[in-house]
C-alpha positions in Angstrom: -2.6 10.3 37.7 -1.3 6.8 37.6 -0.7 4.4 34.7 -4.2 2.9 34.9 -5.9 6.3 34.7 -3.7 7.5 31.8 -4.3 4.3 29.7 -7.9 4.3 30.5 -8.4 8.0 29.6 -6.7 7.4 26.3 -9.1 4.6 25.5 -12.0 6.7 26.9 -11.3 9.5 24.5 -11.4 7.1 21.6 -14.5 5.3 22.8 -16.7 8.3 23.6 -20.2 7.7 22.5 -20.9 9.4 19.2 -24.6 9.2 19.3 -26.4 12.4 20.4 -23.0 14.0 21.1 -23.1 12.6 24.6 -20.1 13.4 26.8 -20.0 9.8 28.2 -18.0 6.8 27.3 -19.0 3.2 27.7 -17.1 0.6 29.7 -18.6 -2.9 29.6 -22.2 -1.6 29.6 -21.6 1.2 32.1 -21.9 4.8 31.0 -19.4 7.0 32.9 -19.9 10.7 32.5 -17.0 12.9 31.5 -16.3 16.3 32.8 -16.8 18.6 29.9 -13.8 20.8 30.7 -11.1 18.3 31.5 -12.5 15.3 29.7 -11.9 13.1 32.7 -14.5 10.8 34.4 -16.5 12.7 37.0 -18.7 9.9 38.3 -16.9 9.8 41.6 -15.7 6.3 41.2 -11.9 6.0 40.6 -11.0 4.5 37.2 -8.9 1.8 38.8 -11.9 0.5 40.8 -14.1 0.4 37.6 -11.4 -1.5 35.7 -10.7 -4.0 38.5 -14.4 -4.6 38.9 -14.8 -5.3 35.2 -11.8 -7.6 35.1 -13.1 -9.6 38.1 -16.5 -9.8 36.4 -15.0 -11.1 33.2 -13.1 -13.7 35.2 -16.2 -14.9 37.0 -18.1 -15.2 33.7 -15.3 -17.3 32.3 -14.4 -14.7 29.6 -10.6 -14.6 30.5 -10.0 -18.3 30.2 -9.0 -18.3 26.5 -6.4 -15.6 26.7 -3.4 -18.0 26.9 -2.0 -18.4 23.4 -2.5 -21.8 21.9 0.6 -23.7 20.9 1.3 -26.9 19.0 1.6 -30.0 21.0 4.9 -31.8 20.8 3.5 -34.3 18.3 2.1 -31.6 16.0 5.3 -29.6 16.2 7.4 -32.6 15.2 5.0 -33.4 12.3 5.3 -29.8 11.0 9.1 -29.8 11.4 9.5 -33.1 9.7 7.3 -32.1 6.8 9.2 -28.8 6.4 12.6 -30.6 6.5 11.5 -33.2 4.0 10.1 -30.7 1.6 12.6 -27.8 1.7 13.2 -28.2 -2.1 9.5 -27.6 -2.8 7.4 -24.4 -2.6 5.8 -24.7 0.8 2.6 -22.6 1.3 0.4 -22.1 4.3 -2.3 -24.4 3.0 0.1 -27.4 2.7 1.5 -26.8 6.1 -1.9 -26.4 7.7 -3.1 -29.6 6.2 -0.3 -31.6 7.9 -1.9 -30.9 11.3 -5.5 -30.5 10.0 -6.0 -26.9 10.8 -7.3 -23.9 8.8 -4.5 -21.7 7.5 -5.4 -18.9 9.9 -5.4 -21.2 13.0 -2.1 -22.8 11.8 -0.5 -19.4 11.3 -1.5 -18.3 14.8 -0.4 -21.5 16.5 2.8 -21.7 14.6 3.7 -18.1 15.5 2.9 -18.7 19.2 5.0 -21.9 19.2 8.1 -20.8 17.2 7.9 -17.0 17.8 8.3 -16.4 14.0 6.1 -16.7 10.9 6.0 -20.0 8.9 7.6 -18.3 5.9 10.5 -16.9 8.0 11.0 -20.3 9.6 11.1 -22.1 6.3 13.6 -19.5 4.9 15.8 -19.9 8.0 15.8 -23.7 7.6 16.7 -23.4 3.9 19.6 -21.1 4.8 20.8 -23.6 7.5 20.7 -26.4 5.0 22.4 -24.2 2.4 25.3 -23.6 4.9 25.7 -27.4 5.3 25.7 -27.9 1.5 28.2 -25.0 1.0 30.6 -26.5 3.5 30.4 -29.9 1.6 31.6 -28.1 -1.5 28.5 -27.7 -3.5 28.2 -24.8 -6.0 25.8 -21.9 -5.2 23.7 -22.5 -8.3 23.3 -26.2 -7.3 22.3 -25.2 -3.8 19.8 -22.7 -5.0 18.1 -25.2 -7.3 18.2 -28.0 -4.6 16.5 -25.8 -2.0 13.8 -24.4 -4.1 15.1 -20.8 -4.6 14.2 -19.1 -7.9 17.9 -18.6 -8.9 21.3 -18.0 -7.5 20.6 -14.2 -6.9 17.4 -15.0 -5.0 19.4 -17.4 -2.8 22.2 -14.9 -2.2 19.8 -12.1 -1.3 18.0 -14.3 1.3 21.2 -15.7 2.6 22.6 -12.2 3.1 19.3 -11.1 4.8 19.4 -14.1 7.2 23.1 -14.2 8.1 24.3 -10.6 7.4 26.9 -11.8 4.9 27.0 -13.1 1.4 27.5 -16.8 0.7 31.0 -16.2 -0.7 31.9 -14.2 2.5 30.5 -17.0 4.6 32.8 -19.6 2.9 35.8 -17.3 3.1 35.3 -16.8 6.9 34.7 -20.5 7.4 37.9 -21.4 5.5 40.0 -18.8 7.5 38.6 -20.1 10.8 39.5 -23.7 9.7 43.0 -22.6 8.7 43.5 -20.8 12.1 42.4 -23.9 13.9 45.0 -26.0 12.2 
């Protein structure tokens, strides 16, 4: 039994018709009888042929056209990025971000995730951490950085910094100083 058959049989067992206790399953409108002992299709047609026929049928009817994930255009992506960078100090929610490109929050979330391969929240947090690194290297205090970037407090900032970078802000500064001293 090849991969097609194994995956198809797994779906078939889940999709058996429950009405009248029928030992059939349905595939795109076709009832395929199952062998009562083995639970495998016994209609004589190989599963691969059935699936290939259905995929070709869907393609002819235009049902497979929309399967490519939608992404932001370059103009929309730059609008969103500029808005995020300009408002890192504010609380950014999905509704605000979606309104920048005139999409519903659900559409925005899907398109953002397809474009950047991460969620909007995670992207904003990573951008805040990147800005925090810049401010730390300029000599700002952690409490000032936390307030400037919209974190609730210094502890909240430290926890998210550690989650994003794998080290505490203090450890980050120590390692940066030691690298700078070695370079001199």
